C-alpha positions, -999 to 999 in steps of 0.1 A, spaced: 251 421 -765 242 448 -741 207 449 -753 204 411 -752 219 409 -718 196 437 -706 165 421 -721 174 387 -705 178 402 -671 145 420 -675 127 389 -686 140 370 -656 131 396 -630 94 387 -627 103 351 -621 122 358 -589 94 372 -567 69 347 -581 91 317 -572 100 331 -538 64 340 -530 52 305 -538 81 290 -517 70 312 -487 35 299 -491 47 263 -490 66 271 -458 36 288 -443 16 256 -449 42 238 -427 50 211 -452 87 202 -447 86 177 -476 72 202 -501 95 229 -489 126 207 -494 114 197 -529 109 233 -539 143 242 -524 159 216 -546 143 231 -577 160 264 -570 194 249 -573 187 226 -603 168 252 -623 195 275 -636 169 301 -645 162 306 -608 196 313 -595 189 350 -591 172 350 -558 178 363 -523 192 335 -500 178 353 -469 143 351 -483 146 314 -490 165 300 -460 147 322 -434 112 307 -438 127 272 -441 146 276 -408 115 289 -392 96 258 -405 122 235 -390 120 253 -357 82 251 -355 84 213 -363 113 206 -340 130 191 -371 166 191 -360 180 168 -386 164 188 -415 177 220 -398 212 206 -398 209 197 -435 199 233 -442 228 245 -422 252 224 -442 237 237 -475 241 273 -462 277 266 -453 285 252 -488 268 282 -505 286 307 -481 252 320 -472 258 321 -434 293 334 -430 285 371 -433 247 371 -428 238 382 -392 202 376 -401 206 340 -412 230 332 -384 204 345 -359 177 323 -376 200 293 -373 206 300 -337 169 303 -331 162 270 -349 188 251 -328 174 266 -297 138 255 -306 150 220 -315 167 215 -282 203 215 -295 218 241 -272 254 231 -280 249 238 -317 233 271 -309 263 281 -288 287 271 -317 268 294 -341 267 322 -315 304 320 -308 313 321 -345 293 352 -352 315 383 -357 286 406 -354 256 402 -331 224 422 -329 199 425 -301 178 398 -319 209 374 -318 213 380 -280 176 375 -274 176 343 -295 205 328 -275 191 338 -241 157 323 -252 175 290 -262 191 287 -228 159 293 -209 138 270 -231 164 242 -227 166 243 -189 198 264 -185 185 295 -167 220 302 -153 235 303 -188 207 328 -198 216 351 -169 254 349 -177 246 359 -213 224 387 -200 253 401 -179 277 398 -208 252 416 -230 249 444 -205 287 447 -202 289 448 -241 266 478 -241 240 461 -262 207 481 -258 178 461 -243 144 458 -259 110 445 -247 118 409 -260 148 406 -237 130 409 -204 105 380 -206 133 355 -212 154 369 -183 124 371 -160 115 335 -168 151 325 -159 148 343 -126 115 325 -119 131 291 -127 159 298 -103 137 314 -76 161 343 -78 139 372 -65 169 396 -62 179 392 -98 143 394 -109 139 428 -90 171 441 -107 157 431 -141 124 449 -131 145 480 -124 162 477 -158 128 474 -175 116 506 -157 147 525 -169 143 513 -205 106 522 -205 95 486 -212 75 483 -180 44 494 -198 46 467 -224 18 441 -216 39 410 -221 67 424 -200 43 431 -172 28 396 -175 64 382 -173 70 403 -142 38 390 -125 48 354 -133 84 360 -120 72 374 -87 47 346 -83 73 318 -90 97 335 -65 70 333 -39 64 371 -38 26 371 -44 23 406 -30 47 420 -56 28 401 -83 -5 415 -71 8 451 -69 19 449 -105 -14 434 -116 -34 460 -97 -16 490 -112 -17 475 -147 -35 500 -170 -47 473 -194 -70 454 -172 -87 439 -202 -56 420 -210 -65 383 -205 -29 372 -202 -25 394 -171 -56 378 -155 -45 343 -164 -10 349 -150 -24 362 -117 -49 334 -113 -23 308 -121 2 324 -97 -24 323 -68 -34 288 -77 2 274 -78 11 291 -46 -17 276 -26 -39 307 -25 -69 290 -40 -95 314 -25 -77 344 -40 -74 327 -74 -111 319 -75 -120 355 -63 -100 368 -93 -119 344 -116 -152 357 -102 -140 393 -107 -132 385 -143 -167 373 -148 -182 405 -133 -160 427 -155 -170 407 -185 -133 400 -194 -132 374 -221 -119 340 -210 -99 314 -228 -87 278 -222 -59 289 -199 -83 309 -177 -106 279 -171 -77 255 -166 -61 278 -140 -93 283 -121 -101 246 -121 -66 239 -107 -74 261 -78 -102 237 -67 -79 215 -48 -102 194 -26 -138 188 -15 -140 223 1 -141 238 -34 -164 212 -49 -193 236 -53 -171 263 -69 -157 237 -93 -191 228 -104 -199 265 -109 -168 269 -131 -180 238 -151 -214 256 -156 -196 288 -167 -177 268 -193 -209 253 -207 -228 287 -206 -199 306 -223 -201 282 -253 -164 278 -249 -150 250 -271 -147 220 -248 -111 212 -257 -88 185 -243 -70 209 -219 -102 221 -203 -116 186 -203 -86 172 -185 -87 201 -160 -123 193 -152 -115 156 -148 -86 165 -124 -109 188 -104 -137 162 -99 -110 135 -90 -95 158 -64 -130 163 -49 -136 125 -49 -166 129 -74 -158 99 -96 -193 97 -111 -191 133 -123 -155 127 -135 -166 97 -155 -195 117 -171 -170 143 -183 -146 116 -195 -173 99 -215 -183 132 -231 -148 141 -243 -145 138 -280 -108 134 -279 -90 116 -250 -53 115 -245 -29 99 -220 -36 127 -195 -73 120 -197 -69 83 -190 -42 88 -164 -63 113 -145 -92 88 -144 -68 59 -134 -54 79 -106 -88 89 -94 -101 53 -93 -70 42 -74 -71 71 -49 -108 64 -43 -104 27 -38 -121 17 -71 -94 -7 -81 -114 -30 -103 -127 1 -122 -91 12 -127 -82 -22 -142 -112 -21 -165 -103 14 -178 -67 3 -184 -79 -25 -206 -102 -1 -224 -73 23 -229 -51 -4 -243 -79 -17 -265 -83 18 -281 -46 18 -291 -35 44 -266 -1 34 -253 2 34 -215 30 55 -201 47 55 -167 18 71 -149 -7 45 -163 16 16 -154 22 31 -119 -15 33 -112 -23 -2 -124 6 -17 -103 -9 1 -73 -44 -11 -81 -32 -47 -84 -14 -45 -51 -45 -31 -33 -66 -59 -48 -40 -85 -38 -40 -96 -74 -4 -108 -79 -11 -124 -113 -24 -91 -127 6 -73 -111 30 -97 -128 14 -90 -162 18 -52 -159 54 -58 -145 62 -77 -177 47 -49 -198 68 -24 -179 100 -44 -186 92 -47 -223 87 -9 -225 118 -2 -205 97 15 -178 109 -7 -149 140 14 -145 118 43 -132 124 47 -95 88 53 -86 76 23 -106 103 2 -89 91 13 -55 54 6 -64 63 -29 -77 80 -37 -44 48 -25 -25 25 -45 -49 44 -77 -45 45 -72 -7 8 -67 -6 3 -98 -27 27 -118 -5 49 -126 -35 81 -123 -15 105 -138 -40 93 -114 -68 94 -85 -43 131 -92 -36 139 -95 -73 122 -62 -81 143 -46 -54 175 -61 -65 169 -51 -102 167 -14 -92 198 4 -103 189 34 -81 173 30 -47 160 58 -25 148 60 11 113 49 0 128 18 -17 145 6 15 115 15 37 91 -4 14 113 -36 11 119 -37 49 82 -33 56 73 -59 29 95 -86 45 82 -77 80 46 -78 69 51 -112 52 67 -128 83 102 -128 69 113 -110 100 150 -120 100 153 -108 64 137 -75 73 162 -69 100 191 -80 78 181 -54 52 177 -27 79 214 -33 88 223 -31 52 204 1 47 224 16 76 257 6 60 244 23 28 240 55 47 202 55 47 188 75 76 164 55 98 132 74 106 100 67 125 83 49 95 112 24 91 114 19 129 78 9 129 86 -19 104 116 -29 124 94 -32 155 70 -53 135 99 -77 127 110 -78 163 74 -86 173 73 -114 148 106 -128 161 93 -124 197 128 -111 205 126 -89 235 163 -80 234 159 -65 199 128 -46 210 147 -31 239 176 -22 216 153 -4 192 135 13 221 169 26 233 177 38 198 144 57 197 152 74 230 188 83 220 176 98 186 147 116 202 123 100 177 95 97 202 61 104 187 26 91 195 28 66 166 60 50 179 49 51 215 18 32 206 38 8 185 62 1 214 32 -7 237 19 -31 211 53 -49 205 60 -53 242 26 -68 246 31 -92 216 64 -103 232 46 -111 264 62 -83 285 30 -68 298 48 -50 326 68 -30 300 38 -24 279 18 -11 308 46 11 320 49 26 285 12 30 283 12 50 316 40 72 303 19 84 273 7 118 283 -21 123 257 -36 89 253 -56 87 221 -79 58 209 -48 41 194 -30 41 228 -60 25 245 -65 0 217 -28 -10 218 -31 -17 255 -64 -35 250 -47 -56 223 -19 -65 247 -43 -80 272 -62 -99 245 -31 -112 229 -17 -125 262 -49 -143 271 -60 -117 297 -95 -111 283 -109 -103 317 -83 -75 321 -93 -63 287 -129 -59 298 -117 -40 329 -97 -17 307 -128 -12 285 -146 2 316 -117 26 322 -120 37 286 -157 45 291 -148 65 322 -123 85 302 -150 91 277 -130 76 249 -152 70 218 -147 34 207 -137 30 170 -138 0 148 -104 -13 158 -112 -11 195 -145 -29 190 -128 -56 169 -103 -61 198 -129 -64 225 -149 -88 203 -118 -109 202 -117 -108 240 -153 -121 241 -144 -148 216 -114 -159 235 -136 -164 266 -165 -178 247 -185 -150 264 -215 -150 243 -236 -126 263 -208 -100 263 -204 -105 226 -241 -99 220 -239 -67 240 -211 -54 218 -231 -65 187 -260 -44 201 -237 -14 206 -225 -17 170 -261 -16 158 -271 13 180 -241 33 169 -248 27 132 -216 7 124 -218 -10 90 -214 -48 91 -184 -51 67 -147 -57 67 -130 -63 101 -162 -57 121 -181 -84 102 -152 -108 105 -148 -102 142 -185 -107 148 -185 -140 128 -155 -152 148 -170 -142 181 -202 -161 175 -184 -191 161 -159 -190 190 -188 -191 214 -202 -221 196 -232 -201 181 -228 -212 145 -264 -201 136 -257 -164 144 -222 -166 129 -238 -176 95 -265 -149 99 -238 -122 101 -218 -138 73 -249 -138 50 -256 -102 59 -223 -90 45 -229 -78 9 -193 -76 -3 -174 -103 14 -136 -100 10 -109 -127 10 -105 -123 48 -142 -130 55 -142 -160 33 -110 -172 50 -126 -167 84 -155 -190 73 -132 -216 58 -112 -216 91 -144 -220 112 -155 -249 91 -121 -264 98 -123 -258 135 -157 -275 136 -144 -305 117 -163 -298 85 -133 -303 61 -154 -310 30 -175 -279 36 -143 -259 39 -131 -272 6 -165 -264 -11 -163 -228 3 -127 -224 -10 -139 -235 -45 -168 -210 -43 -144 -182 -33 -122 -189 -63 -153 -190 -86 -162 -155 -73 -128 -143 -87 -113 -137 -52 -76 -146 -50 -66 -167 -19 -37 -155 1 -13 -171 26 -39 -171 54 -65 -186 32 -43 -216 24 -33 -219 61 -71 -222 69 -77 -248 42 -47 -268 53 -59 -267 89 -93 -278 78 -78 -308 59 -56 -317 88 -85 -316 114 -107 -338 91 -80 -363 80 -81 -352 44 -45 -360 35 -46 -361 -3 -67 -328 -4 -42 -311 19 -13 -322 -2 -31 -309 -33 -37 -275 -18 -1 -272 -6 10 -277 -42 -16 -253 -56 -4 -226 -32 32 -229 -44 27 -236 -81 -5 -219 -92 -5 -189 -69 33 -185 -66 29 -181 -28 61 -190 -8 50 -211 22 54 -196 56 68 -217 86 31 -221 97 23 -238 63 51 -262 67 41 -270 103 5 -275 93 16 -299 65 37 -319 89 8 -320 113 -14 -332 84 9 -361 77 16 -368 114 -21 -372 123 -24 -398 96 7 -417 111 28 -410 80 57 -400 102 85 -411 79 70 -391 50 66 -361 74 103 -364 84 114 -366 47 94 -336 40 110 -317 69 145 -326 56 135 -315 20 125 -280 30 143 -252 12 150 -232 44 160 -244 78 129 -260 96 116 -238 123 105 -247 158 69 -249 148 77 -276 122 97 -297 148 69 -292 173 43 -305 149 64 -336 142 71 -342 179 34 -339 187 26 -366 161 54 -388 175 38 -386 209 4 -396 196 18 -425 176 46 -435 201 75 -431 176 104 -429 200 132 -426 174 118 -396 155 105 -381 188 141 -379 201 153 -362 169 125 -337 170 130 -331 207 167 -323 203 160 -299 173 132 -282 192 154 -274 223 182 -261 200 158 -237 183 137 -226 213 155 -233 246 133 -208 264 98 -220 254 82 -238 284 57 -255 261 85 -274 243 98 -288 276 63 -299 285 58 -316 252 92 -334 254 85 -344 289 51 -359 279 67 -379 251 93 -393 275 67 -401 301 45 -419 276 75 -442 270 80 -447 308 114 -430 308 108 -413 342 145 -406 348 147 -386 315 114 -369 324 129 -358 357 160 -344 340 139 -324 315 118 -310 343 149 -301 364 164 -283 333 131 -264 329 131 -254 366 168 -243 364 159 -221 334 132 -204 354 105 -216 330 70 -225 341 43 -245 324 11 -227 316 -15 -243 338 -46 -257 322 -75 -232 324 -112 -233 315 -138 -206 313 -175 -206 315 -199 -176 312 -228 -177 336 -249 -147 346 -230 -123 324 -199 -131 344 -168 -151 333 -158 -179 357 -123 -193 355 -111 -227 367 -76 -242 368 -67 -278 374 -78 -290 409 -89 -254 416 -102 -246 451 -105 -208 447 -141 -205 436 -166 -193 462 -188 -224 455 -158 -247 455 -174 -274 478 -207 -275 458 -187 -278 425 -166 -307 437 -196 -324 453 -215 -321 419 -184 -334 400 -182 -364 422 -219 -371 417 -215 -368 379 -185 -390 378 -202 -417 399 -233 -415 376 -211 -420 345 -193 -450 361 -225 -467 371 -247 -459 340 -222 -456 312 -193 -477 323 -168 -448 325 -133 -458 336 -105 -432 339 -77 -436 314 -48 -433 338 -22 -440 312 -28 -404 300 -15 -390 333 22 -386 326 34 -385 361 52 -413 381 25 -417 407 0 -444 419 -30 -453 398 -54 -439 423 -37 -405 424 -36 -405 386 -74 -409 386 -78 -380 410 -56 -359 388 -79 -366 358 -110 -358 379 -96 -324 388 -91 -312 352 -103 -276 347 -130 -284 320 -146 -309 344 -149 -283 371 -165 -259 346 -189 -286 334 -199 -293 370 -205 -256 377 -225 -253 345 -247 -283 355 -253 -266 389 -261 -231 377 -279 -235 343 -314 -248 337 -318 -284 325 -316 -288 287 -296 -256 280 -262 -259 263 -230 -255 283 -203 -235 266 -167 -239 278 -133 -226 266 -100 -242 274 -65 -229 268 -50 -263 262 -59 -294 241 -86 -315 256 -71 -349 267 -87 -382 256 -101 -390 290 -119 -356 293 -131 -360 257 -147 -394 267 -161 -378 299 -178 -350 279 -194 -375 255 -209 -394 283 -221 -363 301 -239 -352 270 -257 -385 268 -265 -392 305 -275 -357 314 -290 -348 281 -270 -316 278 -252 -303 247 -216 -294 255 -198 -270 233 -161 -271 242 -134 -250 225 -99 -261 231 -66 -249 218 -70 -268 185 -107 -268 176 -143 -270 186 -160 -301 201 -198 -303 199 -209 -331 223 -245 -343 218 -261 -376 227 -228 -393 234 -211 -382 201 -186 -354 192 -186 -333 160 -148 -340 156 -154 -377 151 -127 -384 177 -101 -369 154 -84 -339 169 
C-alpha cells in the first residue's frame, strides 16, 4: 500500500505544475471566461485537487482587477471563503484588497483589511492605494499615520500613493513631511518616487520645489521625470517654461512618448503659441511617432484653442480612430469660432457613425442651436437629452434656458428652468436675462425677487438684466430704486454706469442720463455711444450730431455701434446728405458692409426715401441674416408694398432662415398697411402654431390694428377679450385709433377707459381720447379730458417736421414763426395754397380740426401744419424738379395728405414724406400708400 500510495503521488506530481502553468497562461491572456471555465475544472477533476490555492486565485484576482470585473471578483471571494483559502492567507487577502480597490469597491476593501489579523507592507500599500484611486485622499493619509504609529517599515511603493494624496488635497506641508520620510528611508533616489515628488510639488503650486527636484535628478534620461515637469508647468499656467523644457528634451535627444507630446501641446493655450504648436506637430510627424488617439486629440485641442479650425479639421479627417473626445473637441471648436452650422453637420455625422453623443456633445449642439436662433433644432436635441437622462445636468439645463431665450421660445425656457432640480447662480441670471430680452419684463423682475428670497446674491450681470427689464417697462421709479441699490452695494463699474445712462435715456429722463454721463470719469466708446443712443432714442437727432462733434474733439475712435447709432439719427431726420457722409466714412475706414452696419445703412437710405441706394446696399451683403431680411420686409411694409413683403418672407424661409418675433411683427405691419387682412391672420397663426413663438403685446396690437383698419371692429374687440394675458395699453390704443377712424363711439369709450386705467401718465393717450370725443362733437367731454391732462402736468408732443437743405436740418412746428426766413415761407405757402384752390379745387377739410372754433380759424390751423411749412421752404430753396424729402413725428392728417398730392401734381415735384406710421411717395397727384395709412 505504501508503494502504491507513493507511486500514485509521484505519478500525479507532474500534473500539478502543468495545469497551473496553463491556468496562468489563460489569465495572462486576459480571458475571464476561459479562466473561470478552467477554474471549474480544478474542482470537478478529482485528480487535480493537489494544487496551491495561492497560485490559482492570485492570477485570477489580478485578472478581475485589470478588467474592473467586480461581480466576478466577488464570486472568487465567495469561493475562497468556502474553501477557507482566505482566512489565514495574508497573500490572498492582500490580493483581494487590491482587486476591490481597483474595482472601485472601497467599502469591501476596508472590510477585508479590517478582518486581517496580520498585515504586511504590501497590504498597507494596497489599502492606501485603494483610498487614493477611489477619491479618498484623507483616508489614505489616516492609514499612513496609523501605519507609522504601528511601526510598519516604509518602502518605495508607499510614497507615490501618499504623495498623490497630498497633491489631491493641495497639502504641501504633509507632502514636505513625506518628502522628509523618503529621504530618511533612502527612497528619494528611486526614480518613480522622485517623479511623484515632482508631481506633488506641482499640484500644490510649488513649482520651484518641483523644478529643484527635477534639476538635481541624476537620471536625466528618465522620460517620466521630463513628462512630469512639462505637465506640471503646463497645468500651472507656465506655458513658456513647459515648451522650453520640451525644446531642451529635443536638444538632449531624450526619447519622447505620447504623454510628452500631449503635455507639450496642452501648453499651447492660445494664438500666441500657434507657431510653436505647429512645430510640435512637425516634430511628431518627423519622429515617426505612432499617431495615436491621445496625440491626435491633443493636436485637435491645440488648433481649436488657436482658432485654426481648417488645420483642426485636417487633423480630424486624418485620424484613423475617432472617439467622443475627438468629436467633442471639434464641436466645441466650431461653436467657439461661430461656425454653428458646421457644428450641427458634424453632430449628425457623429450620430450617423454610431458614436453616442455625451453631455459635452449635447451641450455644444444646444449652444449652436441657440446662436443660430434655431428653436426647432434645439427642441430636437432637448428631446434627445431627456431620453438619455442628460437634462438633469446643471450645465445642460442652463444652456437650454439660454438657447430657448435666444430663440424667443419663452414658454419652453420657463419649463426648462422649472424642471431643473438644482439651480445655481447662472441658472437664475440666465432665466432673468431671458425674460428681460424677450420683453417679459414684469416676469423678469418677479423672478429677480424670487431669486433674492432664495438667497441668490445679486451681482453686476444680473443687475444689467434688471435694468433691461426696467427699461422695457419704462418705470423710472424702479430704475431709481436699482440705481440706489447699486450705490449702496458699491457695485459701480464702467459697465453698470453705461447701462444706467442708457436706461435713463430709454425712460425719457435725459437730465438724469446726462448727469450720469458727466460723472463717468473715464469715458470710453461705450459711454459716448450710450449717450448718443439716448439722444437718438428721444428724438433729439440734432443733439446727437452735436455730441458726435464732441466725440471727434475728444479723439474717440468711432466703432460699429456708434456708427449704427448715428446712422439712426440721420434716418430719423431723413438727413440723406449726412447719411451719405457716414457711408463714405465707413468705406474710407474699411468697415465691412455686413450685420448691423449693413442694416443701418439700408434703413438710413430707406428712411430718407432713397430706395434705390437701400436696395444697392442690401444686394451688396453676401450673407444676409434674419435681421437684414426683416429690415427689408419692414421697409416694403412702410412703403405700402405688402405683396412684395410677403414674397420676400417666403424667399427668406426658402433660404432656410428662421423668422423671429421681429420678422413676424414686420410682416404683420406690412399686411396691416396694405389691407391684407386674410394674409395677416394667416401669418399670426403661423407664428404661434408652426414656429411656437408666443406673441408679444406688439403683435397683438398690430393684429388689432389690422382688423381695425378694415372696419372689423367687433371682431377686433372679440380678439382682445380672447387674449390669454391681460391686454396691454398698446392693444387698447390700436382699437381706440380704429374706433376714431370709423366713428365707433361705443367701443371707443370702452377702449378709452381701459387705456387711461393702464397708462394714466401717457399724454398721447389723452390726445387720442380727446380726438375721438371731438370727432363726435362732445366738446364738454373734450374739455374735461384736456383739464385732467393739464392737472396731471402732461403735455402733448407738438407736431414737428424736418427737411434737409444745404447739409443742414431745418425743423418746423405747427404755425412756427421761429425760422429766419419765416415771412418768405408763409408768403410762399399762401401762394401755393391759392394755386391749389384755383387750379386743383383744393378745399380745406375743417372737420379734421378737433377744436371747438370757427370754420375760418380751423382752416388757418390746417394751413399752419408743420409739413406744409417744410414743403413751402423746400419749394423756395431747392431747384425745380428735385424731390422734396420731409420727415414728420406724427401721423399725416387727411387734409395734409390731399395737399401733398395736389402739390406733386401742380408743381411737378415728387414729395417723399415719412410720418410716424409709414412712407408716402407723392407723384403726379397720387400717393404710394393708395390712401390707406
